[in-house]
HTML snippet that shows the backbone in 3Dmol.js (N, CA, C, O; Angstrom):
<script src="https://3Dmol.org/build/3Dmol-min.js"></script>
<div id="view" style="width:600px;height:400px;position:relative"></div>
<script>
const pdb = `
ATOM      1  N   MET A   1     -21.493 -13.355  -6.615  1.00  0.00           N
ATOM      2  CA  MET A   1     -20.448 -12.389  -6.257  1.00  0.00           C
ATOM      3  C   MET A   1     -19.238 -12.618  -7.158  1.00  0.00           C
ATOM      4  O   MET A   1     -18.809 -13.757  -7.344  1.00  0.00           O
ATOM      5  N   GLY A   2     -18.685 -11.541  -7.717  1.00  0.00           N
ATOM      6  CA  GLY A   2     -17.552 -11.639  -8.621  1.00  0.00           C
ATOM      7  C   GLY A   2     -16.244 -11.894  -7.897  1.00  0.00           C
ATOM      8  O   GLY A   2     -16.133 -11.712  -6.685  1.00  0.00           O
ATOM      9  N   SER A   3     -15.280 -12.311  -8.655  1.00  0.00           N
ATOM     10  CA  SER A   3     -13.966 -12.559  -8.086  1.00  0.00           C
ATOM     11  C   SER A   3     -13.279 -11.238  -7.763  1.00  0.00           C
ATOM     12  O   SER A   3     -13.553 -10.211  -8.384  1.00  0.00           O
ATOM     13  N   ILE A   4     -12.395 -11.281  -6.795  1.00  0.00           N
ATOM     14  CA  ILE A   4     -11.680 -10.066  -6.383  1.00  0.00           C
ATOM     15  C   ILE A   4     -10.826  -9.525  -7.529  1.00  0.00           C
ATOM     16  O   ILE A   4     -10.540  -8.328  -7.576  1.00  0.00           O
ATOM     17  N   ASP A   5     -10.414 -10.402  -8.455  1.00  0.00           N
ATOM     18  CA  ASP A   5      -9.600  -9.966  -9.588  1.00  0.00           C
ATOM     19  C   ASP A   5     -10.376  -9.080 -10.550  1.00  0.00           C
ATOM     20  O   ASP A   5      -9.779  -8.319 -11.312  1.00  0.00           O
ATOM     21  N   ASN A   6     -11.703  -9.172 -10.521  1.00  0.00           N
ATOM     22  CA  ASN A   6     -12.529  -8.391 -11.443  1.00  0.00           C
ATOM     23  C   ASN A   6     -12.957  -7.051 -10.874  1.00  0.00           C
ATOM     24  O   ASN A   6     -13.576  -6.254 -11.579  1.00  0.00           O
ATOM     25  N   LEU A   7     -12.638  -6.783  -9.608  1.00  0.00           N
ATOM     26  CA  LEU A   7     -13.031  -5.531  -8.976  1.00  0.00           C
ATOM     27  C   LEU A   7     -12.046  -4.419  -9.324  1.00  0.00           C
ATOM     28  O   LEU A   7     -10.862  -4.674  -9.542  1.00  0.00           O
ATOM     29  N   LEU A   8     -12.541  -3.198  -9.373  1.00  0.00           N
ATOM     30  CA  LEU A   8     -11.671  -2.047  -9.569  1.00  0.00           C
ATOM     31  C   LEU A   8     -11.354  -1.451  -8.204  1.00  0.00           C
ATOM     32  O   LEU A   8     -12.257  -1.192  -7.408  1.00  0.00           O
ATOM     33  N   PHE A   9     -10.107  -1.239  -7.944  1.00  0.00           N
ATOM     34  CA  PHE A   9      -9.665  -0.672  -6.682  1.00  0.00           C
ATOM     35  C   PHE A   9      -9.117   0.724  -6.923  1.00  0.00           C
ATOM     36  O   PHE A   9      -8.538   0.990  -7.977  1.00  0.00           O
ATOM     37  N   PRO A  10      -9.294   1.625  -5.951  1.00  0.00           N
ATOM     38  CA  PRO A  10      -8.698   2.961  -6.115  1.00  0.00           C
ATOM     39  C   PRO A  10      -7.174   2.858  -6.121  1.00  0.00           C
ATOM     40  O   PRO A  10      -6.588   2.022  -5.434  1.00  0.00           O
ATOM     41  N   GLU A  11      -6.558   3.715  -6.902  1.00  0.00           N
ATOM     42  CA  GLU A  11      -5.099   3.724  -7.023  1.00  0.00           C
ATOM     43  C   GLU A  11      -4.568   5.106  -6.696  1.00  0.00           C
ATOM     44  O   GLU A  11      -5.251   6.115  -6.875  1.00  0.00           O
ATOM     45  N   ILE A  12      -3.334   5.128  -6.214  1.00  0.00           N
ATOM     46  CA  ILE A  12      -2.656   6.392  -5.933  1.00  0.00           C
ATOM     47  C   ILE A  12      -1.182   6.221  -6.284  1.00  0.00           C
ATOM     48  O   ILE A  12      -0.600   5.164  -6.041  1.00  0.00           O
ATOM     49  N   ASP A  13      -0.586   7.256  -6.852  1.00  0.00           N
ATOM     50  CA  ASP A  13       0.851   7.287  -7.119  1.00  0.00           C
ATOM     51  C   ASP A  13       1.475   8.282  -6.163  1.00  0.00           C
ATOM     52  O   ASP A  13       1.077   9.446  -6.111  1.00  0.00           O
ATOM     53  N   LEU A  14       2.454   7.817  -5.408  1.00  0.00           N
ATOM     54  CA  LEU A  14       3.168   8.668  -4.465  1.00  0.00           C
ATOM     55  C   LEU A  14       4.574   8.886  -4.994  1.00  0.00           C
ATOM     56  O   LEU A  14       5.226   7.947  -5.451  1.00  0.00           O
ATOM     57  N   GLU A  15       5.042  10.132  -4.931  1.00  0.00           N
ATOM     58  CA  GLU A  15       6.356  10.440  -5.478  1.00  0.00           C
ATOM     59  C   GLU A  15       7.124  11.366  -4.548  1.00  0.00           C
ATOM     60  O   GLU A  15       6.599  12.364  -4.054  1.00  0.00           O
ATOM     61  N   THR A  16       8.383  11.005  -4.326  1.00  0.00           N
ATOM     62  CA  THR A  16       9.326  11.865  -3.621  1.00  0.00           C
ATOM     63  C   THR A  16      10.537  12.037  -4.525  1.00  0.00           C
ATOM     64  O   THR A  16      10.518  11.577  -5.667  1.00  0.00           O
ATOM     65  N   ASP A  17      11.579  12.683  -4.044  1.00  0.00           N
ATOM     66  CA  ASP A  17      12.804  12.819  -4.836  1.00  0.00           C
ATOM     67  C   ASP A  17      13.455  11.457  -5.093  1.00  0.00           C
ATOM     68  O   ASP A  17      14.168  11.291  -6.082  1.00  0.00           O
ATOM     69  N   ASP A  18      13.215  10.490  -4.215  1.00  0.00           N
ATOM     70  CA  ASP A  18      13.886   9.198  -4.297  1.00  0.00           C
ATOM     71  C   ASP A  18      13.019   8.040  -4.776  1.00  0.00           C
ATOM     72  O   ASP A  18      13.543   7.033  -5.253  1.00  0.00           O
ATOM     73  N   LEU A  19      11.713   8.171  -4.657  1.00  0.00           N
ATOM     74  CA  LEU A  19      10.826   7.044  -4.936  1.00  0.00           C
ATOM     75  C   LEU A  19       9.581   7.466  -5.699  1.00  0.00           C
ATOM     76  O   LEU A  19       9.084   8.584  -5.558  1.00  0.00           O
ATOM     77  N   ILE A  20       9.098   6.544  -6.502  1.00  0.00           N
ATOM     78  CA  ILE A  20       7.758   6.634  -7.064  1.00  0.00           C
ATOM     79  C   ILE A  20       7.092   5.307  -6.711  1.00  0.00           C
ATOM     80  O   ILE A  20       7.606   4.239  -7.043  1.00  0.00           O
ATOM     81  N   MET A  21       5.958   5.381  -6.046  1.00  0.00           N
ATOM     82  CA  MET A  21       5.274   4.175  -5.614  1.00  0.00           C
ATOM     83  C   MET A  21       3.826   4.231  -6.092  1.00  0.00           C
ATOM     84  O   MET A  21       3.109   5.196  -5.827  1.00  0.00           O
ATOM     85  N   SER A  22       3.410   3.193  -6.793  1.00  0.00           N
ATOM     86  CA  SER A  22       2.018   3.064  -7.210  1.00  0.00           C
ATOM     87  C   SER A  22       1.342   2.080  -6.270  1.00  0.00           C
ATOM     88  O   SER A  22       1.845   0.981  -6.038  1.00  0.00           O
ATOM     89  N   ILE A  23       0.206   2.480  -5.736  1.00  0.00           N
ATOM     90  CA  ILE A  23      -0.498   1.671  -4.751  1.00  0.00           C
ATOM     91  C   ILE A  23      -1.923   1.439  -5.227  1.00  0.00           C
ATOM     92  O   ILE A  23      -2.616   2.373  -5.629  1.00  0.00           O
ATOM     93  N   GLU A  24      -2.345   0.199  -5.177  1.00  0.00           N
ATOM     94  CA  GLU A  24      -3.734  -0.149  -5.449  1.00  0.00           C
ATOM     95  C   GLU A  24      -4.315  -0.611  -4.119  1.00  0.00           C
ATOM     96  O   GLU A  24      -3.816  -1.559  -3.513  1.00  0.00           O
ATOM     97  N   VAL A  25      -5.359   0.055  -3.673  1.00  0.00           N
ATOM     98  CA  VAL A  25      -5.904  -0.168  -2.329  1.00  0.00           C
ATOM     99  C   VAL A  25      -7.059  -1.165  -2.392  1.00  0.00           C
ATOM    100  O   VAL A  25      -8.054  -0.932  -3.079  1.00  0.00           O
ATOM    101  N   LYS A  26      -6.919  -2.280  -1.670  1.00  0.00           N
ATOM    102  CA  LYS A  26      -7.954  -3.310  -1.658  1.00  0.00           C
ATOM    103  C   LYS A  26      -8.890  -3.176  -0.459  1.00  0.00           C
ATOM    104  O   LYS A  26     -10.005  -3.695  -0.491  1.00  0.00           O
ATOM    105  N   LYS A  27      -8.464  -2.502   0.575  1.00  0.00           N
ATOM    106  CA  LYS A  27      -9.277  -2.363   1.778  1.00  0.00           C
ATOM    107  C   LYS A  27     -10.368  -1.312   1.559  1.00  0.00           C
ATOM    108  O   LYS A  27     -10.137  -0.289   0.916  1.00  0.00           O
ATOM    109  N   ASP A  28     -11.546  -1.576   2.096  1.00  0.00           N
ATOM    110  CA  ASP A  28     -12.665  -0.636   1.991  1.00  0.00           C
ATOM    111  C   ASP A  28     -12.654   0.289   3.208  1.00  0.00           C
ATOM    112  O   ASP A  28     -13.100  -0.089   4.292  1.00  0.00           O
ATOM    113  N   TYR A  29     -12.141   1.498   3.015  1.00  0.00           N
ATOM    114  CA  TYR A  29     -12.051   2.470   4.101  1.00  0.00           C
ATOM    115  C   TYR A  29     -13.347   3.262   4.284  1.00  0.00           C
ATOM    116  O   TYR A  29     -13.432   4.099   5.183  1.00  0.00           O
ATOM    117  N   SER A  30     -14.348   3.013   3.453  1.00  0.00           N
ATOM    118  CA  SER A  30     -15.590   3.779   3.533  1.00  0.00           C
ATOM    119  C   SER A  30     -16.364   3.503   4.819  1.00  0.00           C
ATOM    120  O   SER A  30     -17.243   4.275   5.202  1.00  0.00           O
ATOM    121  N   LYS A  31     -16.034   2.408   5.476  1.00  0.00           N
ATOM    122  CA  LYS A  31     -16.715   2.073   6.729  1.00  0.00           C
ATOM    123  C   LYS A  31     -16.298   3.006   7.869  1.00  0.00           C
ATOM    124  O   LYS A  31     -16.979   3.085   8.892  1.00  0.00           O
ATOM    125  N   ILE A  32     -15.190   3.701   7.690  1.00  0.00           N
ATOM    126  CA  ILE A  32     -14.708   4.656   8.693  1.00  0.00           C
ATOM    127  C   ILE A  32     -15.219   6.030   8.274  1.00  0.00           C
ATOM    128  O   ILE A  32     -14.701   6.630   7.333  1.00  0.00           O
ATOM    129  N   LYS A  33     -16.218   6.517   8.961  1.00  0.00           N
ATOM    130  CA  LYS A  33     -16.897   7.755   8.544  1.00  0.00           C
ATOM    131  C   LYS A  33     -16.064   9.006   8.790  1.00  0.00           C
ATOM    132  O   LYS A  33     -16.085   9.923   7.970  1.00  0.00           O
ATOM    133  N   ASP A  34     -15.334   9.065   9.894  1.00  0.00           N
ATOM    134  CA  ASP A  34     -14.508  10.234  10.207  1.00  0.00           C
ATOM    135  C   ASP A  34     -13.281  10.226   9.291  1.00  0.00           C
ATOM    136  O   ASP A  34     -12.484   9.289   9.327  1.00  0.00           O
ATOM    137  N   ILE A  35     -13.131  11.267   8.477  1.00  0.00           N
ATOM    138  CA  ILE A  35     -12.061  11.294   7.481  1.00  0.00           C
ATOM    139  C   ILE A  35     -10.669  11.291   8.119  1.00  0.00           C
ATOM    140  O   ILE A  35      -9.742  10.705   7.559  1.00  0.00           O
ATOM    141  N   ASP A  36     -10.507  11.931   9.276  1.00  0.00           N
ATOM    142  CA  ASP A  36      -9.205  11.926   9.942  1.00  0.00           C
ATOM    143  C   ASP A  36      -8.854  10.518  10.425  1.00  0.00           C
ATOM    144  O   ASP A  36      -7.706  10.087  10.314  1.00  0.00           O
ATOM    145  N   LYS A  37      -9.835   9.813  10.956  1.00  0.00           N
ATOM    146  CA  LYS A  37      -9.605   8.432  11.400  1.00  0.00           C
ATOM    147  C   LYS A  37      -9.358   7.518  10.201  1.00  0.00           C
ATOM    148  O   LYS A  37      -8.542   6.599  10.265  1.00  0.00           O
ATOM    149  N   ARG A  38     -10.075   7.782   9.106  1.00  0.00           N
ATOM    150  CA  ARG A  38      -9.865   7.006   7.880  1.00  0.00           C
ATOM    151  C   ARG A  38      -8.435   7.188   7.379  1.00  0.00           C
ATOM    152  O   ARG A  38      -7.765   6.222   7.010  1.00  0.00           O
ATOM    153  N   LYS A  39      -7.979   8.437   7.372  1.00  0.00           N
ATOM    154  CA  LYS A  39      -6.614   8.729   6.929  1.00  0.00           C
ATOM    155  C   LYS A  39      -5.605   8.052   7.859  1.00  0.00           C
ATOM    156  O   LYS A  39      -4.628   7.466   7.392  1.00  0.00           O
ATOM    157  N   GLU A  40      -5.833   8.131   9.147  1.00  0.00           N
ATOM    158  CA  GLU A  40      -4.937   7.509  10.120  1.00  0.00           C
ATOM    159  C   GLU A  40      -4.867   5.994   9.893  1.00  0.00           C
ATOM    160  O   GLU A  40      -3.787   5.404   9.945  1.00  0.00           O
ATOM    161  N   GLU A  41      -6.009   5.377   9.646  1.00  0.00           N
ATOM    162  CA  GLU A  41      -6.049   3.932   9.383  1.00  0.00           C
ATOM    163  C   GLU A  41      -5.254   3.588   8.129  1.00  0.00           C
ATOM    164  O   GLU A  41      -4.498   2.616   8.114  1.00  0.00           O
ATOM    165  N   PHE A  42      -5.427   4.387   7.080  1.00  0.00           N
ATOM    166  CA  PHE A  42      -4.689   4.159   5.838  1.00  0.00           C
ATOM    167  C   PHE A  42      -3.184   4.298   6.054  1.00  0.00           C
ATOM    168  O   PHE A  42      -2.411   3.458   5.593  1.00  0.00           O
ATOM    169  N   ILE A  43      -2.772   5.340   6.744  1.00  0.00           N
ATOM    170  CA  ILE A  43      -1.347   5.553   7.007  1.00  0.00           C
ATOM    171  C   ILE A  43      -0.782   4.406   7.854  1.00  0.00           C
ATOM    172  O   ILE A  43       0.325   3.933   7.595  1.00  0.00           O
ATOM    173  N   ASN A  44      -1.518   3.971   8.837  1.00  0.00           N
ATOM    174  CA  ASN A  44      -1.071   2.830   9.651  1.00  0.00           C
ATOM    175  C   ASN A  44      -0.942   1.566   8.805  1.00  0.00           C
ATOM    176  O   ASN A  44      -0.005   0.789   8.984  1.00  0.00           O
ATOM    177  N   ASP A  45      -1.880   1.363   7.887  1.00  0.00           N
ATOM    178  CA  ASP A  45      -1.791   0.209   6.997  1.00  0.00           C
ATOM    179  C   ASP A  45      -0.566   0.306   6.093  1.00  0.00           C
ATOM    180  O   ASP A  45       0.089  -0.702   5.825  1.00  0.00           O
ATOM    181  N   LEU A  46      -0.254   1.513   5.621  1.00  0.00           N
ATOM    182  CA  LEU A  46       0.961   1.703   4.813  1.00  0.00           C
ATOM    183  C   LEU A  46       2.216   1.369   5.625  1.00  0.00           C
ATOM    184  O   LEU A  46       3.120   0.691   5.138  1.00  0.00           O
ATOM    185  N   LYS A  47       2.257   1.846   6.845  1.00  0.00           N
ATOM    186  CA  LYS A  47       3.405   1.563   7.707  1.00  0.00           C
ATOM    187  C   LYS A  47       3.545   0.059   7.956  1.00  0.00           C
ATOM    188  O   LYS A  47       4.650  -0.482   7.917  1.00  0.00           O
ATOM    189  N   ASP A  48       2.425  -0.606   8.211  1.00  0.00           N
ATOM    190  CA  ASP A  48       2.452  -2.058   8.413  1.00  0.00           C
ATOM    191  C   ASP A  48       2.939  -2.780   7.161  1.00  0.00           C
ATOM    192  O   ASP A  48       3.717  -3.731   7.237  1.00  0.00           O
ATOM    193  N   PHE A  49       2.471  -2.315   6.019  1.00  0.00           N
ATOM    194  CA  PHE A  49       2.884  -2.917   4.755  1.00  0.00           C
ATOM    195  C   PHE A  49       4.396  -2.792   4.556  1.00  0.00           C
ATOM    196  O   PHE A  49       5.061  -3.757   4.179  1.00  0.00           O
ATOM    197  N   ILE A  50       4.923  -1.617   4.807  1.00  0.00           N
ATOM    198  CA  ILE A  50       6.365  -1.387   4.647  1.00  0.00           C
ATOM    199  C   ILE A  50       7.153  -2.251   5.627  1.00  0.00           C
ATOM    200  O   ILE A  50       8.176  -2.828   5.257  1.00  0.00           O
ATOM    201  N   GLU A  51       6.692  -2.343   6.858  1.00  0.00           N
ATOM    202  CA  GLU A  51       7.371  -3.173   7.858  1.00  0.00           C
ATOM    203  C   GLU A  51       7.354  -4.643   7.434  1.00  0.00           C
ATOM    204  O   GLU A  51       8.368  -5.335   7.531  1.00  0.00           O
ATOM    205  N   GLU A  52       6.213  -5.106   6.969  1.00  0.00           N
ATOM    206  CA  GLU A  52       6.116  -6.498   6.512  1.00  0.00           C
ATOM    207  C   GLU A  52       7.049  -6.733   5.327  1.00  0.00           C
ATOM    208  O   GLU A  52       7.759  -7.738   5.278  1.00  0.00           O
ATOM    209  N   PHE A  53       7.046  -5.805   4.376  1.00  0.00           N
ATOM    210  CA  PHE A  53       7.901  -5.945   3.205  1.00  0.00           C
ATOM    211  C   PHE A  53       9.378  -5.981   3.600  1.00  0.00           C
ATOM    212  O   PHE A  53      10.158  -6.732   3.015  1.00  0.00           O
ATOM    213  N   SER A  54       9.755  -5.187   4.570  1.00  0.00           N
ATOM    214  CA  SER A  54      11.159  -5.135   4.985  1.00  0.00           C
ATOM    215  C   SER A  54      11.652  -6.469   5.540  1.00  0.00           C
ATOM    216  O   SER A  54      12.857  -6.714   5.593  1.00  0.00           O
ATOM    217  N   GLN A  55      10.732  -7.319   5.948  1.00  0.00           N
ATOM    218  CA  GLN A  55      11.088  -8.613   6.522  1.00  0.00           C
ATOM    219  C   GLN A  55      11.056  -9.748   5.495  1.00  0.00           C
ATOM    220  O   GLN A  55      11.288 -10.903   5.854  1.00  0.00           O
ATOM    221  N   THR A  56      10.779  -9.449   4.254  1.00  0.00           N
ATOM    222  CA  THR A  56      10.643 -10.493   3.240  1.00  0.00           C
ATOM    223  C   THR A  56      11.932 -10.714   2.461  1.00  0.00           C
ATOM    224  O   THR A  56      12.824  -9.866   2.434  1.00  0.00           O
ATOM    225  N   GLU A  57      11.999 -11.860   1.841  1.00  0.00           N
ATOM    226  CA  GLU A  57      13.116 -12.170   0.950  1.00  0.00           C
ATOM    227  C   GLU A  57      13.086 -11.244  -0.271  1.00  0.00           C
ATOM    228  O   GLU A  57      14.133 -10.886  -0.812  1.00  0.00           O
ATOM    229  N   GLU A  58      11.889 -10.862  -0.695  1.00  0.00           N
ATOM    230  CA  GLU A  58      11.764  -9.970  -1.848  1.00  0.00           C
ATOM    231  C   GLU A  58      12.451  -8.629  -1.618  1.00  0.00           C
ATOM    232  O   GLU A  58      13.023  -8.054  -2.544  1.00  0.00           O
ATOM    233  N   SER A  59      12.395  -8.132  -0.387  1.00  0.00           N
ATOM    234  CA  SER A  59      13.061  -6.849  -0.110  1.00  0.00           C
ATOM    235  C   SER A  59      14.574  -6.982  -0.244  1.00  0.00           C
ATOM    236  O   SER A  59      15.243  -6.074  -0.736  1.00  0.00           O
ATOM    237  N   LEU A  60      15.102  -8.110   0.192  1.00  0.00           N
ATOM    238  CA  LEU A  60      16.539  -8.354   0.048  1.00  0.00           C
ATOM    239  C   LEU A  60      16.914  -8.500  -1.428  1.00  0.00           C
ATOM    240  O   LEU A  60      17.912  -7.937  -1.879  1.00  0.00           O
ATOM    241  N   GLU A  61      16.116  -9.251  -2.168  1.00  0.00           N
ATOM    242  CA  GLU A  61      16.372  -9.415  -3.597  1.00  0.00           C
ATOM    243  C   GLU A  61      16.288  -8.067  -4.320  1.00  0.00           C
ATOM    244  O   GLU A  61      17.075  -7.792  -5.226  1.00  0.00           O
ATOM    245  N   PHE A  62      15.348  -7.247  -3.921  1.00  0.00           N
ATOM    246  CA  PHE A  62      15.208  -5.928  -4.522  1.00  0.00           C
ATOM    247  C   PHE A  62      16.465  -5.093  -4.289  1.00  0.00           C
ATOM    248  O   PHE A  62      16.919  -4.409  -5.206  1.00  0.00           O
ATOM    249  N   MET A  63      17.026  -5.132  -3.110  1.00  0.00           N
ATOM    250  CA  MET A  63      18.233  -4.362  -2.808  1.00  0.00           C
ATOM    251  C   MET A  63      19.449  -4.904  -3.529  1.00  0.00           C
ATOM    252  O   MET A  63      20.400  -4.162  -3.770  1.00  0.00           O
ATOM    253  N   LYS A  64      19.442  -6.170  -3.877  1.00  0.00           N
ATOM    254  CA  LYS A  64      20.560  -6.759  -4.636  1.00  0.00           C
ATOM    255  C   LYS A  64      20.657  -6.185  -6.042  1.00  0.00           C
ATOM    256  O   LYS A  64      21.678  -6.343  -6.712  1.00  0.00           O
ATOM    257  N   TYR A  65      19.599  -5.521  -6.489  1.00  0.00           N
ATOM    258  CA  TYR A  65      19.612  -4.854  -7.787  1.00  0.00           C
ATOM    259  C   TYR A  65      20.789  -3.877  -7.864  1.00  0.00           C
ATOM    260  O   TYR A  65      21.356  -3.670  -8.937  1.00  0.00           O
ATOM    261  N   TYR A  66      21.152  -3.280  -6.733  1.00  0.00           N
ATOM    262  CA  TYR A  66      22.190  -2.246  -6.700  1.00  0.00           C
ATOM    263  C   TYR A  66      23.596  -2.809  -6.514  1.00  0.00           C
ATOM    264  O   TYR A  66      24.558  -2.049  -6.402  1.00  0.00           O
ATOM    265  N   ASP A  67      23.720  -4.117  -6.481  1.00  0.00           N
ATOM    266  CA  ASP A  67      25.060  -4.739  -6.346  1.00  0.00           C
ATOM    267  C   ASP A  67      25.861  -4.553  -7.620  1.00  0.00           C
ATOM    268  O   ASP A  67      27.004  -5.002  -7.701  1.00  0.00           O
TER     269      ASP A  67
END
`;
const viewer = $3Dmol.createViewer("view");
viewer.addModel(pdb, "pdb");
viewer.setStyle({}, {cartoon: {color: "spectrum"}});
viewer.zoomTo();
viewer.render();
</script>
């Protein structure tokens, strides 16, 4: 079995007026057959990711860029 670093993951670029975010997805959502449930799972994972990031030192350091 190859290392996770050698695998290709699907990527998506999300853009709004304020942000451009590039996301590389490591989770295998193919196990969720219902596309609406798959989408819901992905969105929930995004929300969890943002919440986790908001609690990190990196998020504070990132905001210091604007000082």
